[in-house]
C-alpha positions in Angstrom: 124.2 137.0 39.7 123.8 137.5 43.6 123.0 134.3 44.8 119.7 134.2 47.8 121.1 134.4 51.1 119.3 131.2 52.7 116.1 131.9 54.7 116.2 130.2 58.0 113.3 127.8 58.6 110.4 129.1 59.5 109.9 126.4 62.3 113.0 125.4 64.8 113.2 121.6 64.5 113.6 122.3 68.8 110.5 122.3 70.7 110.7 125.5 73.1 109.7 123.4 75.6 112.7 120.6 75.4 115.1 124.5 75.3 112.5 125.4 78.5 114.0 121.9 79.8 117.6 122.4 79.2 117.9 126.1 80.4 116.8 125.3 83.6 119.0 122.1 84.1 121.6 125.0 82.7 120.2 127.1 85.7 120.1 125.0 88.6 124.2 123.4 87.6 125.3 127.2 87.4 123.1 128.7 90.1 121.3 125.3 92.8 119.8 126.3 95.5 122.3 125.5 97.9 122.1 126.2 102.1 119.1 128.2 102.5 117.6 128.8 99.1 117.3 124.7 99.3 114.2 124.2 101.0 112.8 127.5 99.1 113.0 125.3 95.3 111.4 122.6 96.8 109.0 124.2 98.5 107.9 126.3 95.1 107.7 122.9 93.3 105.4 121.0 95.7 103.4 124.4 96.0 103.3 124.1 92.5 102.7 120.4 91.9 99.7 121.0 94.1 98.0 123.8 92.4 98.5 121.6 89.7 96.3 118.6 90.4 93.7 122.1 92.3 93.2 123.3 88.9 93.0 119.6 87.5 90.7 118.1 89.6 88.5 121.5 89.1 88.1 121.4 85.2 87.9 117.6 85.2 83.9 116.7 85.7 82.8 114.1 88.3 81.7 112.4 85.6 84.8 112.3 83.7 86.4 111.2 86.7 84.4 108.3 87.5 84.4 107.2 84.1 88.4 107.1 84.5 88.4 105.6 87.4 86.0 102.4 86.0 89.4 102.4 83.5 90.5 99.2 84.7 92.6 97.9 81.7 93.9 100.9 80.7 94.9 101.4 84.6 95.6 97.5 84.9 98.6 97.8 81.5 100.1 101.3 83.1 101.1 99.1 86.0 101.9 95.8 84.9 104.2 98.4 82.5 106.1 99.9 85.4 106.1 96.9 88.1 106.8 94.5 86.0 108.2 95.3 82.1 110.5 98.1 83.5 111.5 94.9 86.0 112.4 92.1 83.6 114.5 95.3 81.5 116.4 96.2 84.6 117.5 92.2 85.0 118.0 92.0 81.6 120.7 95.6 81.8 122.8 93.3 83.9 125.1 92.1 81.4 126.4 95.5 81.2 127.7 95.1 84.9 130.4 95.6 85.5 131.3 95.8 81.6 130.4 98.9 81.2 128.3 100.4 84.6 130.1 99.7 87.4 127.8 97.9 90.5 126.4 100.8 92.3 125.3 102.3 89.1 124.1 99.5 88.0 121.8 99.4 91.6 121.2 102.7 90.6 119.4 101.4 87.7 118.1 99.0 88.9 115.9 100.7 91.4 115.2 103.2 88.7 112.8 100.8 87.0 111.5 99.8 90.4 109.8 103.2 91.3 106.4 104.7 90.5 104.8 106.1 87.0 105.6 110.2 87.3 102.1 111.7 87.6 101.9 115.5 86.1 104.1 115.1 84.0 102.2 112.6 82.2 98.8 114.0 83.3 100.6 116.8 81.0 102.1 115.5 78.0 98.5 113.3 77.6 97.3 117.1 78.2 99.2 118.3 75.2 98.7 115.5 72.7 95.3 115.7 73.4 95.2 112.1 75.2 92.6 110.4 78.2 93.3 112.7 80.8 91.0 111.9 83.4 92.6 107.9 82.9 96.4 109.4 82.9 95.1 111.3 86.1 93.8 108.2 87.6 96.1 106.1 86.5 99.3 107.8 87.4 97.5 108.0 90.8 97.3 104.5 91.5 101.0 103.6 90.3 102.6 106.4 93.0 100.3 104.6 95.6 101.1 100.6 94.8 104.4 102.3 94.7 104.2 103.5 98.4 104.3 99.4 99.1 105.9 97.5 95.2 109.1 99.8 95.3 110.7 98.6 98.5 109.4 95.3 98.2 110.7 94.6 94.8 114.2 96.7 96.3 114.1 94.1 98.6 113.5 91.2 96.5 116.4 92.8 94.0 118.8 94.6 94.7 119.3 92.3 98.2 118.6 93.2 102.6 119.9 96.3 102.8 117.0 97.9 100.9 114.3 97.1 102.4 110.7 98.9 104.3 109.3 102.6 103.7 108.3 105.2 105.2 104.9 106.0 106.1 105.7 109.4 105.5 105.9 109.1 101.8 102.5 108.0 101.6 101.5 111.2 103.9 103.5 113.7 101.3 101.8 112.2 98.3 97.4 112.2 100.0 98.7 115.8 101.1 100.2 116.7 98.0 97.9 115.3 94.7 94.3 113.7 96.3 94.0 116.0 98.9 94.5 119.1 96.2 92.5 117.4 93.8 89.6 116.2 95.4 89.2 119.9 96.4 89.1 120.8 92.9 85.9 118.9 92.8 84.1 119.8 95.7 85.0 123.6 94.1 84.5 123.5 90.1 80.7 124.4 90.4 82.3 127.4 92.1 85.8 128.3 89.6 85.5 126.0 87.0 83.9 128.3 84.7 86.3 131.1 85.4 89.1 128.3 84.5 87.4 127.5 81.2 87.9 131.7 80.4 91.4 131.0 81.2 92.0 128.0 80.1 95.8 129.2 79.2 96.5 129.7 82.9 96.2 126.0 82.8 99.4 125.6 79.9 101.7 127.4 82.2 101.4 125.8 85.3 101.4 122.2 83.1 105.0 123.0 82.4 106.0 125.6 84.8 105.2 122.4 87.8 107.1 121.1 86.0 110.3 123.0 85.4 110.6 123.9 88.8 110.3 120.3 89.6 113.6 120.0 87.6 115.2 122.6 88.8 115.0 121.6 92.4 116.0 118.2 91.6 119.2 119.3 89.9 120.1 121.5 92.5 119.7 118.8 95.6 122.0 116.9 92.6 124.5 119.4 92.2 124.5 120.5 95.8 125.3 116.6 96.9 127.8 116.7 94.2 126.9 113.2 92.3 128.2 114.2 89.4 131.7 113.9 90.4 131.4 110.0 91.9 131.9 109.2 87.7 134.1 109.5 85.1 132.8 110.9 81.3 133.3 107.2 79.9 131.0 105.8 82.4 128.0 108.6 81.9 127.7 108.4 78.6 127.5 104.0 79.0 125.0 105.2 81.8 122.8 107.1 78.9 123.0 104.5 76.3 122.3 102.4 77.9 119.1 104.6 79.4 118.5 105.8 76.0 117.3 102.3 75.0 115.6 101.5 77.7 113.7 104.6 76.8 112.8 103.9 73.5 111.9 99.9 74.5 109.6 101.4 76.8 107.9 103.8 74.4 107.3 101.9 71.2 105.7 98.7 73.8 103.6 100.9 75.5 102.5 102.7 72.1 102.5 99.6 69.8 101.6 96.6 72.7 98.5 98.8 73.5 97.5 99.1 69.9 97.3 95.2 70.2 95.1 95.4 72.8 92.8 97.2 71.4 93.4 100.4 72.7 92.0 103.7 71.0 94.1 106.9 70.4 93.8 108.1 73.7 94.3 105.8 75.6 97.1 104.7 73.7 98.2 108.2 74.6 97.8 107.5 78.2 98.9 104.0 78.2 102.0 105.7 76.8 103.3 108.4 79.0 102.1 107.1 82.0 103.6 103.9 81.1 107.0 104.6 79.6 107.8 107.0 82.9 109.1 107.4 86.1 109.2 109.2 89.3 112.1 111.3 90.3 109.6 113.0 92.7 108.6 109.8 94.2 112.0 107.7 93.8 114.3 110.1 95.8 112.3 110.2 98.9 112.1 105.9 98.7 116.1 106.3 98.0 117.1 107.7 101.0 115.5 105.7 102.6 116.9 101.8 100.8 120.4 103.4 100.2 121.2 105.2 103.4 124.5 107.3 102.4 124.8 105.5 98.8 121.2 107.3 98.1 123.3 110.0 95.6 124.7 107.8 93.5 121.9 105.5 93.0 119.8 108.3 92.3 122.2 109.3 89.6 120.5 106.8 87.1 116.8 107.9 87.7 117.7 111.5 87.5 119.4 111.5 84.2 116.4 109.5 83.2 114.1 112.0 84.4 115.4 114.7 82.3 115.8 112.5 79.4 112.1 111.0 79.6 111.4 115.2 79.7 112.4 115.9 76.9 111.8 112.8 74.2 108.2 113.3 75.9 107.9 116.9 75.5 109.0 116.0 71.8 106.6 113.6 71.5 103.8 115.3 72.5 103.8 117.7 69.9 103.9 115.7 66.8 101.0 113.4 69.1 99.2 116.4 69.1 99.2 116.8 64.7 98.2 113.6 64.7 94.5 113.4 62.7 91.4 112.3 65.9 89.9 109.2 65.4 86.0 109.5 64.1 83.6 109.8 67.2 81.4 107.1 67.7 76.9 108.0 67.2 77.3 108.9 70.5 80.3 108.7 72.3 81.3 112.1 75.1 82.8 114.6 73.8 85.7 115.1 77.1 85.2 118.4 78.3 89.8 118.4 78.7 91.6 119.8 75.5 95.0 120.9 76.0 95.9 124.6 76.4 95.5 126.1 73.4 98.7 127.9 73.3 100.8 125.1 73.4 102.5 125.2 69.7 101.8 121.6 69.2 98.7 122.8 69.8 98.3 125.6 66.7 96.9 125.4 63.9 94.3 121.7 64.4 
């Protein structure tokens, strides 16, 4: 009697978006944007993020934006995770240097703990997981704006007098790239809002595509700078292990800690994705000012952590999207912002 042939599982355990991230990293390693192509890749990434915020502003009602702005407990919780808990954990990791990490790598690890939270990917993952998107937008934006001042001050205090000062151009970049497109979307919402509702799948492609562009541009910059040749494989493995522990602790603290503070499911999702992540886009220009010629190696921990958090949060957002929704309270308002329907995490809800 012939034995039946084993069948492949109907659903692969690896999220397709994680595969896309891995493919993007591989593409940047094999074909990095060099020379004249580097500013093109950076410009495309900037344009994609600006378009993302325009679309979020266009589909988000002004009432929801104001509701998110008034959610001060959530914003304070995210800021505390980003600029208090993360630095404390970074200081606690000092015992691994120079045993597992060299002093330059530890300085980069501590710098990673000082940069603001990422914005666009936190919002995208919060949306995919059916969390509180308006609050995530405000929390991520507040973190970025606060980081313009807090990150250099914390770096000067914790990394020494050699790391200090910040550029007003960084603040201008945040305003131009994030705030202005969002406000423009709010202004044009009466004209384009209905069109975007009819073409909601487009938003999902923009969410994921903008993150992929940022990943490719960042990894291309690292390849062009040759940062991978300045570290041995054992040190790289030790750095990855330390960062994996750091990310795990932050994901657990932001989820269960937010629950202990009385936040609901949607708010806990926003806190987890905004409070456990770090912005490579904000960290790179800050590192160039704070570290000068040593910026290449200093941002390596941030680059690795950035890729790790995207891959882990992509899987986590998919799992959160399958969680049962909380029963709606009488008189509660149904949020207008919903996750893209075409993403695998949103199917079969």
